[in-house]
N, C-alpha and C positions, 0 to 999 in steps of 0.2 A: 504494499499499500504506500501510495506516495503522500508524505506530509509536507505541506508549505512550509510550516515553522517547525523547528525542532522545541523541545519544550522548553528550555532555555530562553530562546527567543519569544514564544508564547507568553511566558512569565513576564518578561521584559515589556512585552506590548501590554498586556495587562495592568502592570505597575503604571506605565505611562496614562493609560486610560484613567486608571483610578486617581492618579495625580491632578490630571488636566479636570475631572470632575470635580475634585476637591477645590482647585483653583476657582472655578466657576462658582461653587458654593460660597466661597470666601466673599467674592464680588458681590454676589447676590444679596449676602446677609448685609454687607454694608450698605448697599443701595436700600434695603428695606429698613434698615434701622435709621436711614437718613430721611426716609419720608416724612414729612409732616403733616400729611393728610392722612388722618386715620382710615379714611375710605379707601385709599390707595396702597395700603400697606402690603397687600397681597400680590400687587402686580408683579415684583421682581420674582418672587417663587413661582407665580403662574407661568410668566415667561420660561423660566428654567425648566418646569415639568415640561411644558410643550416643546422645548428646543427652538424657541424662535429666535432669530438672527444669530447672535454671536454666542448665545446659550446653547446651541445644538452642539451634541457630542455625539460622535460616531467613532466606531471602533476603525473603521474602512470607510474610504469613500464612497456613498453612495448606500452605506448600511443602513442609514436611517438613525434616528435619534435613538440613543440608549438610556431610557429613563430608569432603568434598573441601577446602572452605575451611579446615575444623578441621585437617585433615592437612598442608595447606600452610601454615597458621599455626604449627603444631609445628615445622615445619622453619625458618621465618623466625624464630620466637622463639630458637633454638639459634644461628641465624647472628648475631643481635643478641645473644646471651647465650653465647658459646664456652665459658665456664668452667662453665657449668651442666651437669650430668650429666642432661640432658634424654632421652636414649636410655635410660638405666636405666629410668626410670619409665613411659617410652611403651610400652617393650617389655613390661615388668611390666603395664602395663595390657592389652595384647594377651593376654598369659598369663591374667590375671585373667578376661577376657571368654571365653576357650575353658574354663576353669574351671567357669564358670557356665552355660555355653551347655546349654539345657535343651530347645530346640525346633530345627527346621529353619529356622524365619524368622531365629532369631539367628545361627545357623552361616552362613545366607547373607549375613547383615550383616557378621559378622566377615571372611568371605570377600570382599566387596566392599572393607572398608576394607584389608585386605593386599595385594589386587589393586592398588589404587590406590597403596599404599607401594612395591609392586614397580616399578610404570610410573616412579614418581618415582627409584628408584634406578637402573634401567635407562636412564632419559632424562637421568639425571645432573642432576637439578633437586632433589638432597637436600642436607641440610645433615649428614647422618650415616646411617649404616646400622643396621639391626636384623637379627636373624637370621630372616629371613622364611621361610626353608626349615622350620626349626624350628615357627613359627607354623602353617604349613601341615600340618605332620606332627601337630601337636596337635589342629587341627581334625579331620583324619583319625581319630586316636585317640578324640577325644570323640565323634564320630559312631558308631564303633563301639562304645564302651564303653557309651554310652547308648541304643543301638540306634534311633537316630534315622530309619534307612532303613526300618525296621519301621512306625514312625508316619507317616513320610511317604514313600512308596515312588518318587516322582519325585525325591527328593534325589540318588540315586544318579547319575541321568543329568544333573540340574543339574551336580553336581560334575563328571562327566566333560566336560562342555561347557566349563566354567570351565578345568578342566586343559589340556584342548586349547588354549584361548584363551592361556592363561599360557606353556604351552611353546612354542605358535608364534611369540607376540609376544615374550616376556621370557626365554626358556629355563629357566622355572621349572615344577616339575609336584608336584602332590600326591602 
């Protein structure tokens, strides 16, 4: 079997990705803390979670935004900086995403992010917790308010499947 990278090179690349993610989190945390308007404190983390602009983190060109590395880096940053109120701004980022969600694709992205957050919490690989149940409830509320199931009839069954997965694996349900 042909391996593109040997184990040492793969580990080096993974370390570089983790460091880049951690650097992005540090910058975003500083921006969130500097935000004077309370209603906008979630914008930096929302941007980071979605990988918009300079916040996009790819393991390889064209591979897509690596939100898992970002979420892991958020928790690592908190471990390294226990006095920073990371969870406040991070949670506000989720709520900002929900507030701005206008398509089923965006709902699916938010759902994926919060699902991974729940996995970290249940697996005890977290540095902090956020109110994941409230985020899930907000997702449901946004879908109903914006009538997203009308625009994308498959969204309902997609969410039901994810709910079953979250409930059977992590005890969470939307």
